[in-house]
C-alpha beads as a LAMMPS data file, in Angstrom:
LAMMPS data file: protein, C-alpha beads

291 atoms
290 bonds

1 atom types
1 bond types

-500.0 500.0 xlo xhi
-500.0 500.0 ylo yhi
-500.0 500.0 zlo zhi

Masses

1 110.0

Atoms # bond

1 1 1 211.447 338.775 336.214
2 1 1 209.427 339.775 339.366
3 1 1 210.801 338.328 342.720
4 1 1 208.348 338.124 345.467
5 1 1 208.912 337.231 349.055
6 1 1 205.660 335.655 350.064
7 1 1 206.013 336.771 353.624
8 1 1 205.906 340.483 352.518
9 1 1 202.710 340.570 350.724
10 1 1 199.207 340.122 351.663
11 1 1 197.259 336.794 351.857
12 1 1 195.039 338.187 349.333
13 1 1 198.068 338.816 347.128
14 1 1 199.358 335.572 347.538
15 1 1 196.075 333.797 346.938
16 1 1 196.102 335.697 343.616
17 1 1 199.640 334.714 342.501
18 1 1 199.269 330.946 343.484
19 1 1 195.647 330.795 341.815
20 1 1 196.759 332.710 338.703
21 1 1 199.864 330.363 338.243
22 1 1 198.804 326.975 339.129
23 1 1 196.148 325.778 337.205
24 1 1 194.238 324.750 335.411
25 1 1 192.717 323.101 338.649
26 1 1 190.075 320.429 339.039
27 1 1 186.953 321.147 340.848
28 1 1 185.692 318.937 343.727
29 1 1 181.837 319.652 344.060
30 1 1 181.646 318.285 347.518
31 1 1 178.203 317.485 349.004
32 1 1 178.397 316.858 353.010
33 1 1 175.547 316.488 355.512
34 1 1 175.681 318.363 359.042
35 1 1 174.939 316.550 362.216
36 1 1 171.300 317.150 361.870
37 1 1 171.288 315.783 358.338
38 1 1 170.831 318.859 356.483
39 1 1 172.678 318.664 353.177
40 1 1 175.443 321.314 351.770
41 1 1 177.081 321.587 348.655
42 1 1 180.039 323.610 347.579
43 1 1 183.010 323.726 344.901
44 1 1 186.386 323.452 345.744
45 1 1 189.382 323.736 343.199
46 1 1 192.234 323.091 345.833
47 1 1 191.538 319.328 344.839
48 1 1 193.361 316.406 343.157
49 1 1 193.597 312.597 343.214
50 1 1 196.697 311.136 345.258
51 1 1 196.556 307.452 345.026
52 1 1 194.677 304.426 343.358
53 1 1 195.323 301.619 345.784
54 1 1 193.738 302.857 348.153
55 1 1 191.815 305.082 346.266
56 1 1 192.539 308.688 347.735
57 1 1 191.148 312.141 346.695
58 1 1 192.299 315.387 348.746
59 1 1 190.385 318.515 348.818
60 1 1 190.921 322.054 350.850
61 1 1 188.107 323.806 352.069
62 1 1 190.715 326.801 353.211
63 1 1 189.841 329.451 355.838
64 1 1 188.313 332.522 354.292
65 1 1 191.103 335.334 354.139
66 1 1 188.878 338.206 354.740
67 1 1 187.582 337.152 358.242
68 1 1 189.170 333.829 359.163
69 1 1 185.870 332.023 359.133
70 1 1 185.428 328.433 358.019
71 1 1 183.025 326.640 355.429
72 1 1 180.379 324.595 356.187
73 1 1 181.909 321.810 354.238
74 1 1 184.980 321.811 356.539
75 1 1 182.736 321.872 359.606
76 1 1 180.476 318.726 358.368
77 1 1 183.657 316.728 357.075
78 1 1 184.943 317.051 360.426
79 1 1 181.604 316.053 361.950
80 1 1 180.698 313.364 360.038
81 1 1 183.662 311.924 358.361
82 1 1 181.703 311.435 354.923
83 1 1 181.516 313.321 351.654
84 1 1 180.566 312.647 347.732
85 1 1 182.997 314.463 345.481
86 1 1 181.089 315.077 342.243
87 1 1 182.756 315.785 339.034
88 1 1 181.980 319.174 337.501
89 1 1 181.655 319.352 333.538
90 1 1 180.666 322.181 331.293
91 1 1 176.889 321.343 331.026
92 1 1 176.763 322.328 334.926
93 1 1 179.408 325.089 335.472
94 1 1 177.062 327.836 335.840
95 1 1 174.863 326.073 338.112
96 1 1 177.995 325.013 340.265
97 1 1 179.292 328.610 340.411
98 1 1 176.003 329.861 341.826
99 1 1 176.421 327.405 344.534
100 1 1 179.645 328.759 346.028
101 1 1 177.279 331.696 347.091
102 1 1 177.734 332.042 350.756
103 1 1 174.046 331.068 351.621
104 1 1 173.002 330.916 355.475
105 1 1 173.652 327.613 357.419
106 1 1 170.935 325.163 356.596
107 1 1 170.143 326.524 353.281
108 1 1 169.966 323.449 350.668
109 1 1 172.398 324.446 348.005
110 1 1 170.871 321.878 345.956
111 1 1 167.647 323.654 345.443
112 1 1 169.364 326.918 345.158
113 1 1 171.589 325.865 342.176
114 1 1 168.677 323.737 340.691
115 1 1 170.418 320.070 340.990
116 1 1 168.856 316.782 341.772
117 1 1 169.543 315.431 345.123
118 1 1 170.481 311.628 344.598
119 1 1 170.492 309.215 347.199
120 1 1 174.102 307.640 347.908
121 1 1 174.730 303.938 348.522
122 1 1 177.228 303.691 351.366
123 1 1 177.371 307.183 352.867
124 1 1 174.631 309.958 354.034
125 1 1 175.783 312.880 351.781
126 1 1 173.695 313.124 348.505
127 1 1 174.968 312.912 345.051
128 1 1 174.563 315.431 342.203
129 1 1 172.444 313.546 339.813
130 1 1 173.740 315.870 336.862
131 1 1 177.425 315.007 337.688
132 1 1 178.904 312.724 335.104
133 1 1 180.905 311.294 337.737
134 1 1 180.133 310.830 341.801
135 1 1 182.553 309.571 344.274
136 1 1 181.305 308.445 347.666
137 1 1 183.980 308.831 350.183
138 1 1 184.786 308.156 353.514
139 1 1 186.973 310.622 355.334
140 1 1 190.285 309.370 356.867
141 1 1 191.809 312.492 358.247
142 1 1 191.329 316.364 358.192
143 1 1 194.671 317.913 358.386
144 1 1 194.553 321.668 359.534
145 1 1 197.408 323.530 358.020
146 1 1 196.991 326.851 360.041
147 1 1 194.641 328.898 362.004
148 1 1 194.960 332.127 360.166
149 1 1 192.685 333.323 357.276
150 1 1 193.906 331.734 353.962
151 1 1 194.995 328.509 355.625
152 1 1 194.091 325.246 354.044
153 1 1 192.426 322.114 355.539
154 1 1 193.213 318.942 353.775
155 1 1 190.244 316.568 353.724
156 1 1 191.615 313.193 352.985
157 1 1 189.118 311.029 351.605
158 1 1 188.867 307.388 350.673
159 1 1 186.752 306.457 347.954
160 1 1 184.071 303.794 348.794
161 1 1 181.719 303.792 345.844
162 1 1 182.286 305.069 341.810
163 1 1 179.269 306.191 339.798
164 1 1 179.690 306.886 335.984
165 1 1 177.101 308.223 333.599
166 1 1 177.196 305.504 330.850
167 1 1 176.810 308.481 328.154
168 1 1 180.601 309.647 329.011
169 1 1 181.952 306.020 328.390
170 1 1 183.601 304.660 325.310
171 1 1 183.007 301.334 323.467
172 1 1 185.658 299.796 325.950
173 1 1 183.656 301.012 328.908
174 1 1 186.595 303.659 329.843
175 1 1 185.588 307.447 330.144
176 1 1 185.861 309.172 326.911
177 1 1 187.573 312.528 327.610
178 1 1 185.717 314.279 325.017
179 1 1 182.593 312.872 326.021
180 1 1 182.888 314.027 329.615
181 1 1 183.615 317.469 328.669
182 1 1 185.454 318.561 332.079
183 1 1 186.138 322.355 333.186
184 1 1 188.778 323.433 335.508
185 1 1 189.411 326.564 337.623
186 1 1 192.206 329.316 336.763
187 1 1 192.974 332.547 338.404
188 1 1 190.099 335.288 338.857
189 1 1 186.905 334.516 336.750
190 1 1 188.549 332.288 334.547
191 1 1 187.916 328.352 333.812
192 1 1 189.433 326.102 331.227
193 1 1 187.047 323.697 329.194
194 1 1 189.058 320.560 327.975
195 1 1 187.614 320.488 324.828
196 1 1 188.230 324.027 323.718
197 1 1 189.850 326.252 325.987
198 1 1 189.370 329.223 328.405
199 1 1 186.153 331.079 329.272
200 1 1 184.923 333.436 332.053
201 1 1 182.361 332.768 334.774
202 1 1 181.540 336.079 336.766
203 1 1 181.798 335.529 340.419
204 1 1 178.498 335.109 342.060
205 1 1 176.882 338.230 343.857
206 1 1 178.456 339.309 346.976
207 1 1 174.737 339.713 347.792
208 1 1 172.939 336.423 347.430
209 1 1 171.220 335.504 344.151
210 1 1 167.539 334.360 343.991
211 1 1 168.623 330.938 343.285
212 1 1 167.027 328.477 340.798
213 1 1 164.525 327.286 342.956
214 1 1 163.151 330.945 342.977
215 1 1 162.705 330.798 339.027
216 1 1 159.028 330.630 337.928
217 1 1 158.267 326.978 336.945
218 1 1 157.374 328.129 333.446
219 1 1 160.838 329.229 333.045
220 1 1 162.466 326.531 334.992
221 1 1 160.777 323.771 333.200
222 1 1 161.852 325.287 329.728
223 1 1 162.636 322.938 326.935
224 1 1 165.105 325.683 325.503
225 1 1 167.186 327.005 328.633
226 1 1 169.770 324.820 329.810
227 1 1 171.287 324.529 333.526
228 1 1 173.616 327.059 332.733
229 1 1 171.171 329.223 331.535
230 1 1 169.000 328.907 334.913
231 1 1 172.375 329.214 336.697
232 1 1 172.767 332.700 335.098
233 1 1 169.055 333.403 335.755
234 1 1 169.453 332.417 339.463
235 1 1 172.413 334.751 340.185
236 1 1 170.675 337.700 340.393
237 1 1 169.636 339.733 343.339
238 1 1 166.258 340.641 342.614
239 1 1 163.666 340.385 339.749
240 1 1 162.737 343.333 337.601
241 1 1 159.354 344.817 338.262
242 1 1 156.543 344.730 336.047
243 1 1 156.788 348.286 335.182
244 1 1 160.632 347.440 334.142
245 1 1 159.472 344.507 331.851
246 1 1 156.634 346.956 330.402
247 1 1 159.308 349.779 329.592
248 1 1 161.487 346.948 327.995
249 1 1 158.906 345.961 325.564
250 1 1 158.011 349.509 324.562
251 1 1 161.720 350.164 323.821
252 1 1 162.269 347.121 321.462
253 1 1 159.409 346.743 318.782
254 1 1 160.831 343.524 317.769
255 1 1 160.757 341.960 321.239
256 1 1 157.418 343.394 321.594
257 1 1 156.115 341.711 318.749
258 1 1 157.790 338.504 319.708
259 1 1 156.107 338.626 322.992
260 1 1 152.660 339.526 321.426
261 1 1 152.867 336.276 319.114
262 1 1 153.044 334.276 322.287
263 1 1 155.847 331.461 320.721
264 1 1 157.374 330.351 324.019
265 1 1 160.118 328.621 322.460
266 1 1 160.988 331.739 320.300
267 1 1 160.841 333.780 323.729
268 1 1 163.115 331.447 325.272
269 1 1 165.572 331.305 322.565
270 1 1 165.905 335.034 322.461
271 1 1 166.407 334.964 326.266
272 1 1 169.116 332.559 325.666
273 1 1 170.793 334.909 323.474
274 1 1 170.743 337.434 325.974
275 1 1 172.025 335.431 328.670
276 1 1 174.753 334.291 326.107
277 1 1 175.931 337.918 325.681
278 1 1 176.105 338.377 329.627
279 1 1 172.532 340.046 329.668
280 1 1 170.412 338.478 332.256
281 1 1 168.372 341.571 333.140
282 1 1 167.201 341.794 329.550
283 1 1 166.473 337.916 329.496
284 1 1 164.387 338.393 332.718
285 1 1 162.341 341.190 331.522
286 1 1 161.638 339.102 328.298
287 1 1 160.626 336.033 330.044
288 1 1 158.575 338.067 332.758
289 1 1 156.830 339.797 330.109
290 1 1 155.553 336.543 328.623
291 1 1 153.993 335.367 331.836

Bonds

1 1 1 2
2 1 2 3
3 1 3 4
4 1 4 5
5 1 5 6
6 1 6 7
7 1 7 8
8 1 8 9
9 1 9 10
10 1 10 11
11 1 11 12
12 1 12 13
13 1 13 14
14 1 14 15
15 1 15 16
16 1 16 17
17 1 17 18
18 1 18 19
19 1 19 20
20 1 20 21
21 1 21 22
22 1 22 23
23 1 23 24
24 1 24 25
25 1 25 26
26 1 26 27
27 1 27 28
28 1 28 29
29 1 29 30
30 1 30 31
31 1 31 32
32 1 32 33
33 1 33 34
34 1 34 35
35 1 35 36
36 1 36 37
37 1 37 38
38 1 38 39
39 1 39 40
40 1 40 41
41 1 41 42
42 1 42 43
43 1 43 44
44 1 44 45
45 1 45 46
46 1 46 47
47 1 47 48
48 1 48 49
49 1 49 50
50 1 50 51
51 1 51 52
52 1 52 53
53 1 53 54
54 1 54 55
55 1 55 56
56 1 56 57
57 1 57 58
58 1 58 59
59 1 59 60
60 1 60 61
61 1 61 62
62 1 62 63
63 1 63 64
64 1 64 65
65 1 65 66
66 1 66 67
67 1 67 68
68 1 68 69
69 1 69 70
70 1 70 71
71 1 71 72
72 1 72 73
73 1 73 74
74 1 74 75
75 1 75 76
76 1 76 77
77 1 77 78
78 1 78 79
79 1 79 80
80 1 80 81
81 1 81 82
82 1 82 83
83 1 83 84
84 1 84 85
85 1 85 86
86 1 86 87
87 1 87 88
88 1 88 89
89 1 89 90
90 1 90 91
91 1 91 92
92 1 92 93
93 1 93 94
94 1 94 95
95 1 95 96
96 1 96 97
97 1 97 98
98 1 98 99
99 1 99 100
100 1 100 101
101 1 101 102
102 1 102 103
103 1 103 104
104 1 104 105
105 1 105 106
106 1 106 107
107 1 107 108
108 1 108 109
109 1 109 110
110 1 110 111
111 1 111 112
112 1 112 113
113 1 113 114
114 1 114 115
115 1 115 116
116 1 116 117
117 1 117 118
118 1 118 119
119 1 119 120
120 1 120 121
121 1 121 122
122 1 122 123
123 1 123 124
124 1 124 125
125 1 125 126
126 1 126 127
127 1 127 128
128 1 128 129
129 1 129 130
130 1 130 131
131 1 131 132
132 1 132 133
133 1 133 134
134 1 134 135
135 1 135 136
136 1 136 137
137 1 137 138
138 1 138 139
139 1 139 140
140 1 140 141
141 1 141 142
142 1 142 143
143 1 143 144
144 1 144 145
145 1 145 146
146 1 146 147
147 1 147 148
148 1 148 149
149 1 149 150
150 1 150 151
151 1 151 152
152 1 152 153
153 1 153 154
154 1 154 155
155 1 155 156
156 1 156 157
157 1 157 158
158 1 158 159
159 1 159 160
160 1 160 161
161 1 161 162
162 1 162 163
163 1 163 164
164 1 164 165
165 1 165 166
166 1 166 167
167 1 167 168
168 1 168 169
169 1 169 170
170 1 170 171
171 1 171 172
172 1 172 173
173 1 173 174
174 1 174 175
175 1 175 176
176 1 176 177
177 1 177 178
178 1 178 179
179 1 179 180
180 1 180 181
181 1 181 182
182 1 182 183
183 1 183 184
184 1 184 185
185 1 185 186
186 1 186 187
187 1 187 188
188 1 188 189
189 1 189 190
190 1 190 191
191 1 191 192
192 1 192 193
193 1 193 194
194 1 194 195
195 1 195 196
196 1 196 197
197 1 197 198
198 1 198 199
199 1 199 200
200 1 200 201
201 1 201 202
202 1 202 203
203 1 203 204
204 1 204 205
205 1 205 206
206 1 206 207
207 1 207 208
208 1 208 209
209 1 209 210
210 1 210 211
211 1 211 212
212 1 212 213
213 1 213 214
214 1 214 215
215 1 215 216
216 1 216 217
217 1 217 218
218 1 218 219
219 1 219 220
220 1 220 221
221 1 221 222
222 1 222 223
223 1 223 224
224 1 224 225
225 1 225 226
226 1 226 227
227 1 227 228
228 1 228 229
229 1 229 230
230 1 230 231
231 1 231 232
232 1 232 233
233 1 233 234
234 1 234 235
235 1 235 236
236 1 236 237
237 1 237 238
238 1 238 239
239 1 239 240
240 1 240 241
241 1 241 242
242 1 242 243
243 1 243 244
244 1 244 245
245 1 245 246
246 1 246 247
247 1 247 248
248 1 248 249
249 1 249 250
250 1 250 251
251 1 251 252
252 1 252 253
253 1 253 254
254 1 254 255
255 1 255 256
256 1 256 257
257 1 257 258
258 1 258 259
259 1 259 260
260 1 260 261
261 1 261 262
262 1 262 263
263 1 263 264
264 1 264 265
265 1 265 266
266 1 266 267
267 1 267 268
268 1 268 269
269 1 269 270
270 1 270 271
271 1 271 272
272 1 272 273
273 1 273 274
274 1 274 275
275 1 275 276
276 1 276 277
277 1 277 278
278 1 278 279
279 1 279 280
280 1 280 281
281 1 281 282
282 1 282 283
283 1 283 284
284 1 284 285
285 1 285 286
286 1 286 287
287 1 287 288
288 1 288 289
289 1 289 290
290 1 290 291
């Protein structure tokens, strides 16, 4: 058995061991606002429920190990003492992952990830309309566990209002664990889908993805492409150029015939197949060739 003294390895190594061993971890999709009222949205897998009376949730936006900076969520939590914790299911996991991109302060991750802002009842932060469960919370305490990179910050939240999508409830009004279709975080790029098992979501670009808000409307409003599909399309640094799309068609006779036929639904279905194979570049070339 490998025995490790945590003091003798790097913060990055400790992080990998801990997150690889402790899981699956539920995901707190935390919505906050800064002191100017600008929204922020980011996921955290250091999260769980700790009390029912009072109803207490705790999540931890840790200091970044690479440079010891803190997240906007942490700063907003300390400043405003309010947060909405949205629960993540499989239908929204790709968009959720895209929202974790390190966009600049003031950038609206709701828009970048393609989520709908829903006004809360008792707190200022917005809810994620696509989330199956939304908890409006007042922050009772923020406990800083350290001042070095990798240190956690426990945000202790009291739930003051709960919202449930009726589609996830059973005949008794309780949450149906199959219908809610929860996902959880594991080590590396791996997630766990409660209904099926493990799957992989590549980390968002180290550079900035264009975001769902930059996807052309005729693609963004597709009746075929899902939120997860749009999340994958939004996680590219730049769109292919017109000559790249033309070359793609010249190299693929069947795809060229598909585009020339002009059936948008079939084109979007083919693009969806590319996305399922983790080939977003091909999906983009096909979709843009059809504009």
